[in-house]
C-alpha positions as CSV (number, residue, x, y, z in Angstrom):
1,M,1.8,-62.2,117.2
2,K,-0.2,-65.5,117.5
3,K,-3.3,-63.8,116.1
4,K,-1.3,-62.4,113.2
5,I,0.1,-65.9,112.3
6,I,-3.4,-67.4,112.4
7,F,-4.7,-64.6,110.2
8,Q,-1.9,-65.2,107.7
9,L,-2.6,-69.0,107.6
10,C,-6.3,-68.4,107.1
11,F,-5.6,-65.9,104.3
12,L,-3.2,-68.5,102.6
13,L,-5.9,-71.2,102.8
14,L,-8.5,-68.9,101.4
15,S,-6.2,-67.8,98.6
16,L,-5.6,-71.5,97.6
17,Q,-9.4,-72.1,97.5
18,L,-10.1,-68.9,95.5
19,F,-7.3,-69.2,93.0
20,G,-7.1,-72.9,92.6
21,K,-4.2,-74.9,91.2
22,N,-2.2,-74.1,88.1
23,I,-1.5,-77.1,85.9
24,G,0.9,-77.0,82.9
25,I,0.4,-79.5,80.1
26,L,2.8,-80.3,77.2
27,S,1.7,-82.0,74.0
28,F,4.2,-83.3,71.5
29,N,4.1,-85.6,68.5
30,I,7.6,-87.0,68.6
31,Q,7.3,-88.7,65.2
32,G,8.8,-91.9,66.5
33,A,7.1,-94.1,64.0
34,I,8.2,-92.4,60.8
35,N,12.0,-92.1,61.1
36,G,12.5,-94.6,63.9
37,N,15.9,-93.8,65.3
38,H,16.2,-90.7,63.0
39,N,19.9,-90.0,62.4
40,V,20.9,-90.8,66.0
41,N,20.3,-93.9,68.0
42,N,17.1,-94.2,69.9
43,Q,18.7,-93.5,73.3
44,V,20.3,-90.3,72.1
45,W,17.0,-89.3,70.5
46,V,14.9,-90.0,73.6
47,K,17.3,-88.1,75.8
48,Q,16.6,-85.0,73.6
49,I,12.9,-85.6,74.0
50,K,13.4,-85.8,77.8
51,A,15.4,-82.5,77.7
52,I,12.5,-80.8,75.9
53,I,10.0,-82.0,78.5
54,I,12.2,-80.8,81.3
55,Q,12.6,-77.5,79.6
56,A,8.8,-77.0,79.6
57,N,8.4,-78.1,83.3
58,P,4.9,-79.5,82.9
59,D,2.7,-81.4,85.3
60,I,1.3,-83.6,82.5
61,V,2.9,-84.7,79.2
62,L,1.0,-86.1,76.2
63,L,3.2,-87.7,73.5
64,Q,2.0,-89.1,70.2
65,E,3.8,-91.6,67.9
66,F,5.9,-93.1,70.7
67,P,7.8,-96.1,69.4
68,I,7.3,-99.3,71.4
69,K,8.0,-102.6,69.8
70,D,7.1,-106.0,71.4
71,H,6.1,-104.2,74.6
72,D,9.7,-103.0,75.2
73,K,9.4,-100.1,77.6
74,S,13.2,-99.2,77.8
75,L,12.7,-95.9,76.0
76,V,9.7,-95.0,78.2
77,N,11.9,-95.7,81.3
78,L,14.6,-93.4,80.0
79,I,12.1,-90.5,80.0
80,L,10.6,-91.6,83.3
81,D,14.0,-91.8,85.0
82,G,14.9,-88.3,83.7
83,L,11.6,-86.9,85.1
84,G,12.1,-88.7,88.4
85,A,10.7,-92.2,88.6
86,S,9.6,-91.8,92.2
87,D,7.4,-88.8,91.4
88,W,6.2,-89.6,87.9
89,S,4.1,-92.4,86.3
90,Y,2.5,-93.0,82.9
91,Y,-0.3,-94.7,80.9
92,C,0.6,-96.0,77.4
93,T,-1.7,-97.4,74.7
94,D,0.7,-100.3,74.3
95,E,-0.7,-101.7,77.6
96,Y,-4.1,-102.3,76.1
97,I,-3.5,-102.6,72.4
98,K,-3.0,-106.1,71.2
99,S,0.6,-107.2,70.4
100,G,1.6,-106.3,66.9
101,E,-1.0,-103.5,66.4
102,K,0.3,-99.9,66.1
103,A,3.7,-101.0,67.5
104,N,5.2,-97.7,66.6
105,Q,2.1,-95.5,66.9
106,N,1.6,-95.4,70.7
107,N,0.1,-92.5,72.7
108,I,1.6,-92.1,76.1
109,V,0.7,-89.8,79.0
110,F,3.3,-89.0,81.8
111,Y,1.9,-87.3,84.9
112,N,3.5,-85.9,88.1
113,T,2.1,-88.0,91.0
114,K,2.8,-85.1,93.4
115,V,0.1,-83.1,91.5
116,I,-2.1,-85.6,89.6
117,L,-3.6,-89.0,90.5
118,P,-5.7,-91.5,88.5
119,A,-9.3,-91.0,89.6
120,Q,-12.0,-93.4,90.7
121,F,-13.0,-94.5,87.1
122,A,-9.5,-94.4,85.6
123,N,-9.5,-98.1,84.7
124,E,-13.0,-97.9,83.2
125,V,-12.4,-94.8,81.2
126,I,-8.9,-95.7,79.9
127,N,-10.6,-98.5,77.8
128,F,-13.6,-96.3,77.0
129,K,-16.5,-98.6,76.1
130,D,-19.4,-96.2,75.4
131,K,-18.0,-95.0,72.1
132,N,-14.9,-97.1,71.5
133,P,-13.8,-96.0,68.0
134,S,-13.4,-98.6,65.3
135,Y,-10.7,-96.7,63.4
136,H,-10.8,-96.5,59.6
137,F,-7.1,-95.7,59.6
138,V,-4.8,-98.0,61.7
139,K,-2.6,-95.1,62.9
140,N,-5.4,-93.3,64.6
141,N,-5.5,-93.4,68.4
142,Y,-7.6,-91.8,71.1
143,Q,-6.3,-92.4,74.6
144,V,-8.8,-91.5,77.4
145,I,-7.8,-91.3,81.1
146,H,-9.7,-90.1,84.2
147,F,-7.5,-88.0,86.6
148,C,-8.0,-85.8,89.6
149,L,-5.9,-83.4,91.6
150,K,-4.0,-85.0,94.4
151,D,-4.7,-82.2,96.8
152,D,-8.4,-81.9,95.9
153,Q,-9.7,-85.1,94.5
154,T,-13.2,-83.6,94.0
155,K,-11.5,-81.8,91.0
156,D,-11.4,-84.5,88.5
157,F,-11.1,-84.3,84.7
158,V,-10.9,-86.6,81.7
159,L,-7.7,-86.3,79.5
160,I,-7.9,-87.4,75.8
161,N,-4.6,-87.8,74.0
162,V,-5.3,-87.7,70.3
163,H,-3.3,-88.8,67.2
164,T,-5.4,-88.6,64.1
165,P,-3.6,-88.6,60.8
166,F,-5.4,-89.3,57.6
167,D,-4.9,-92.0,55.0
168,K,-3.4,-90.5,51.9
169,N,-4.6,-93.4,49.8
170,T,-8.3,-92.8,50.6
171,K,-8.0,-89.0,50.8
172,W,-10.2,-87.5,53.5
173,A,-13.3,-89.7,53.7
174,K,-12.0,-92.1,56.4
175,Y,-10.3,-89.4,58.3
176,Y,-13.6,-87.4,58.5
177,A,-15.3,-90.6,59.8
178,D,-12.7,-91.0,62.5
179,M,-13.0,-87.4,63.5
180,D,-16.8,-87.7,63.7
181,E,-16.3,-90.7,66.0
182,L,-14.0,-88.6,68.2
183,K,-16.6,-85.8,68.4
184,L,-19.2,-88.4,69.4
185,M,-17.0,-89.7,72.1
186,Y,-16.1,-86.3,73.4
187,N,-19.8,-85.2,73.6
188,S,-20.6,-88.5,75.4
189,L,-17.9,-87.8,77.9
190,K,-19.3,-84.3,78.4
191,Q,-22.5,-85.9,79.7
192,R,-20.5,-87.7,82.4
193,F,-17.7,-85.3,83.4
194,Q,-17.5,-81.6,84.2
195,R,-13.9,-81.1,83.0
196,I,-12.3,-82.3,79.8
197,I,-8.8,-81.7,78.3
198,M,-8.2,-83.0,74.8
199,A,-4.9,-82.5,73.1
200,G,-2.6,-83.9,70.5
201,D,-2.0,-84.1,66.8
202,F,-5.4,-83.8,65.0
203,N,-3.9,-83.2,61.5
204,T,-6.7,-80.6,61.4
205,Y,-6.5,-76.8,60.9
206,R,-7.8,-74.6,63.7
207,F,-10.6,-73.1,61.5
208,M,-11.9,-76.7,60.9
209,M,-11.7,-77.5,64.6
210,L,-13.9,-74.5,65.2
211,N,-16.1,-74.7,62.2
212,K,-16.8,-78.4,61.9
213,Y,-16.0,-80.1,65.2
214,F,-15.8,-78.0,68.4
215,P,-17.3,-74.6,67.7
216,E,-18.4,-74.0,71.4
217,E,-15.1,-75.0,73.1
218,Y,-11.9,-73.4,74.0
219,V,-9.7,-74.4,71.1
220,D,-6.0,-73.7,71.9
221,G,-7.2,-71.7,74.8
222,K,-9.3,-69.3,72.8
223,L,-13.1,-69.3,72.8
224,N,-14.5,-68.4,69.4
225,K,-18.1,-69.3,68.7
226,Y,-18.1,-67.7,65.3
227,I,-18.6,-70.4,62.6
228,F,-16.3,-69.7,59.7
229,T,-17.6,-69.6,56.2
230,S,-15.8,-71.2,53.3
231,G,-12.9,-69.0,52.2
232,S,-12.7,-67.3,55.6
233,Q,-10.1,-69.0,57.8
234,E,-8.2,-68.2,61.0
235,Q,-4.8,-69.7,61.1
236,G,-3.8,-71.1,64.5
237,L,-0.4,-71.5,66.0
238,L,1.9,-73.2,63.5
239,T,3.3,-76.5,64.9
240,T,4.8,-78.5,62.0
241,L,8.0,-78.0,60.0
242,T,8.2,-77.8,56.3
243,K,10.2,-80.4,54.4
244,K,12.0,-77.7,52.4
245,S,15.8,-77.7,52.4
246,L,16.5,-74.3,53.9
247,S,19.8,-72.7,54.9
248,N,20.0,-71.0,58.3
249,Q,16.3,-70.7,58.5
250,I,13.5,-72.6,60.2
251,E,10.1,-72.5,58.5
252,L,6.8,-73.7,60.2
253,A,4.0,-75.0,58.1
254,N,0.6,-76.2,59.5
255,D,-1.5,-75.6,62.6
256,Y,-2.2,-79.3,63.3
257,D,-1.6,-79.6,67.1
258,H,-4.4,-78.4,69.4
259,F,-5.8,-78.2,72.9
260,V,-9.6,-78.4,73.4
261,I,-10.7,-77.4,76.9
262,Y,-14.0,-77.8,78.6
263,G,-15.0,-76.7,82.1
264,I,-11.5,-75.4,83.1
265,E,-10.2,-71.8,83.1
266,V,-7.4,-71.1,80.7
267,L,-4.6,-69.1,82.3
268,Q,-2.3,-69.1,79.3
269,E,-3.3,-69.9,75.7
270,M,-1.4,-72.5,73.8
271,K,2.1,-71.5,72.9
272,H,5.3,-73.1,71.5
273,S,7.3,-74.9,74.1
274,F,10.8,-73.8,73.2
275,Y,13.1,-71.0,73.7
276,Q,12.5,-68.6,70.8
277,G,16.0,-67.5,69.9
278,N,14.9,-65.1,67.2
279,G,12.2,-65.2,64.6
280,Y,10.3,-63.0,62.2
281,G,6.8,-63.1,60.7
282,N,4.4,-65.8,61.8
283,N,6.3,-68.8,60.6
284,Y,10.1,-68.2,60.3
285,Y,12.9,-68.5,62.9
286,H,16.6,-68.0,62.5
287,K,17.3,-70.1,65.6
288,I,15.3,-71.9,68.3
289,K,16.4,-73.9,71.4
290,L,14.7,-77.3,71.9
291,G,15.8,-79.0,75.1
292,D,19.5,-78.3,75.5
293,K,20.4,-77.6,71.9
294,Y,20.0,-74.7,69.5
295,Y,18.8,-75.5,65.9
296,T,19.0,-73.3,62.8
297,T,17.4,-75.5,60.1
298,N,14.3,-77.6,59.6
299,Q,16.4,-80.6,58.6
300,E,18.3,-80.6,61.9
301,I,15.1,-80.7,63.9
302,I,13.4,-83.3,61.7
303,K,16.4,-85.6,61.7
304,E,17.2,-85.3,65.4
305,V,13.8,-84.6,67.1
306,S,10.5,-84.6,65.1
307,D,8.7,-82.8,62.3
308,H,6.4,-81.3,65.0
309,L,7.1,-78.8,67.6
310,P,6.0,-79.2,71.3
311,V,3.1,-77.0,72.5
312,F,2.2,-76.0,76.0
313,I,-0.9,-74.6,77.8
314,E,-1.6,-73.6,81.4
315,L,-4.9,-74.2,83.2
316,D,-6.4,-73.1,86.5
317,F,-8.3,-75.7,88.5
């Protein structure tokens, strides 16, 4: 009997080494800067964001456009308390962006401290100096953090939380310059680290991510080295909502939100993080459940939550 128990324990330890650790990551542009408190007050709105996070049950959460004014963290703490303040922590760009800059355009990363810890160079990398972008567009934001697994701190990785809209007044020129800067930073980090997870709102189609910026990487969990020619496009998972006034119908528009994975096995490709009540085609739904509420129109979601939908990916370390 004793030998049997020892064998079972050895098998369990070997299995953990062979199969690694599954990590779930949620990315969500919550559009806090555009509508502010939407058509509900900020506390009600953030409680819905919290419910959406809990619905996904991730280990890491990347949020873009988180509204923080004058370093007021009350909305952050509402989410933190909902996740479990004793088990979760966060990094926010408000902590190292000067007062008054991008007050409503913060990136924030929540992480489960039972699973993930800041790594040795976390403080160095969070204020990345080698290629610290000088943004052409003030809303752009690249948040870079060095993490490791709590149970195996040799397995470290760099997490990049991206928010890259373009300036409509200057068309695409400045946007391209900022994306080129992001690519330089990413390639520089690849020289230093074996694993990189980059995610967020790139305001960039998947075919452009593959064609122009990251042709050799897993974009949205899919490896595709084929370089697309003009006129030949592959549409990715649609993640934004149209502004159309539709009755009893939800219509998705653009594939702007992405994951770029380097050095980590993808267990599950990027998917929508919501309960799909019923849909048809590639971009229409009659009903979806976000957090603890069902929605049937674009307008409801945009007013109460965001004009983006949350996305989720699962990785094997």
